[in-house]
N, C-alpha and C positions, 0 to 999 in steps of 0.2 A: 455507442460506435466500440464495437473489443477491437482492442488492440493484435499487431501483426507475429503470431508466434513462428519457431522455426526451432528445429532437433539443434542439437551444440553440432552435430556434424557441417552442420547446414551452414549451419552461425561460424566459427571456424574458416570451411574455401569459403566463406562470401566475406569474410568482417569488415571489406569494405562498404562494400555493402552496405548489409545491418549497419553500420555504424552513422551512413549517409540518412539512411530514412529514421534511425531511434532521432536526429535532430527535429523533426515530422510527429512519429509519434511513436510512441513504448513502445517496445522488441522484447517479447515475452522469449526466455529460452530455453526450451524441455528436455530434459534427460531419462531415458526412456519413459517417453509420455508422462511421467511428471512434467511440473511445471518449476524450475530450478533460478530463474535468476530475471533480471528484467533490466533492461539494456536503456535507457533513458538518453534524451539531453541534459549538460549542465546546468540550464538554463529550467531547466521546470527541477532539476535535483536538489537547485538552491531554494527557490518555489517551496518545495517541497516541503524540509527544512527552514522553509523559517513560518512558516504556517505550525509548525512542532513546535515551536516558541514561544505562538500565541498564547494569549493571559485575554481573558476575559473579564470583566470586576461579573460577579452573581445580578447586581444590579442593572448591567449587561444583559440578560440571560431574559429574553422574550415567558410572558406566563406559556407556553406550546415548549417549549425548553425546560422550564422550572414541570410543568404535566410529565413531559417523558422522561425526567430524572428520576423525580419525586416514581411513575409506574414498570420503571423499571429494571427487569428481571434475568436474571445471570443464567445463562442456558448451560444445565444438564452436566449439557460435553463437556462445562470447567468446575467442574467439583473435584474434581484432580485436582485442583488451584487452592482449596478454600487454605488449608495448612496455611499458606503464606498469609494468609488473615489471622493468623495468631499471633497472637508479642507472646 
């Protein structure tokens, strides 16, 4: 289900409305037709941050997960970052 999207001007005019809506769903704020920011509840933010720190030992990965990692390919669009792998 896509989240609600509003322009930055609309967001500024109706901050209270969108602040309340963000408790229920993420609000994408656009600027010049492009996604710029996402407003979400503090609870959702904490939930997402907690997942950032989730570490699983390799022994907990499924065979499917391991195969997906083994066969993963980096999209050509990211070739510009190859230099960051050099030591």
